[in-house]
C-alpha positions in Angstrom: -15.4 13.4 0.2 -11.6 13.1 -0.2 -9.9 11.7 -3.2 -7.3 8.9 -2.9 -5.4 6.8 -5.4 -4.8 3.1 -4.9 -1.9 1.2 -6.6 -3.0 -2.3 -7.6 -1.6 -5.2 -5.6 -0.4 -7.1 -8.7 0.2 -4.4 -11.4 2.5 -1.5 -10.6 1.1 0.5 -13.6 -2.6 0.3 -12.6 -3.9 3.1 -10.3 -7.5 3.5 -9.2 -9.1 6.7 -8.2 -11.5 6.5 -5.2 -13.5 9.0 -3.3 -13.9 8.2 0.4 -15.5 10.0 3.3 -13.3 12.1 5.6 -11.8 10.4 8.7 -11.5 7.1 6.8 -8.6 5.0 8.2 -6.4 2.5 6.4 -8.1 -0.2 8.5 -11.6 0.7 7.4 -10.5 1.1 3.8 -9.1 -2.4 3.8 -12.1 -4.0 5.5 -15.2 -2.1 4.4 -14.3 -0.7 1.0 -11.7 -3.0 -0.6 -12.5 -6.3 1.3 -8.8 -7.1 1.9 -7.4 -8.8 5.0 -5.6 -6.7 7.6 -2.3 -8.6 7.3 -1.2 -6.8 4.1 1.6 -4.2 4.3 0.3 -0.7 3.4 2.1 2.5 2.7 1.3 6.0 1.6 3.6 7.7 -0.9 6.3 5.0 -0.4 6.3 5.0 3.4 5.0 2.1 5.5 2.0 3.3 7.5 0.1 2.0 10.5 -3.4 0.8 9.9 -4.8 3.6 12.2 -3.6 6.3 9.8 -6.4 8.7 8.7 -6.4 9.2 4.9 -5.8 12.7 3.6 -6.9 14.2 0.3 -4.8 13.0 -2.7 -3.0 10.2 -0.8 -1.6 7.4 -2.9 -2.2 4.1 -1.0 0.3 1.3 -2.0 0.3 -2.3 -1.1 3.6 -4.1 -0.5 4.5 -7.8 -0.7 6.7 -9.4 2.0 10.4 -9.4 1.2 11.6 -12.9 0.9 15.3 -12.1 0.7 17.3 -9.0 1.6 18.2 -7.1 -1.7 21.8 -6.6 -0.6 22.3 -10.4 -0.1 20.7 -11.1 -3.4 23.0 -8.6 -5.2 26.1 -10.2 -3.6 25.0 -13.7 -4.7 24.4 -12.4 -8.2 27.9 -10.9 -8.3 29.5 -14.1 -7.1 27.9 -16.1 -9.9 
């Protein structure tokens, strides 16, 4: 078994510890273990990862929301106000 850490979708402070079998991919983690749809953006240690990535021991799996507006544009608009 390998140990992974999962950052909650809604709360940035909540982290779950989970033990999964070796050769578990992100895709199988989403479908079989967590029951989450495949159209979610997933990363490991802050880097966006393909769904075929095989999890390693002590990986931190993070879920990302879609960006609605570019942060640079938002800062420029805030400065103009």
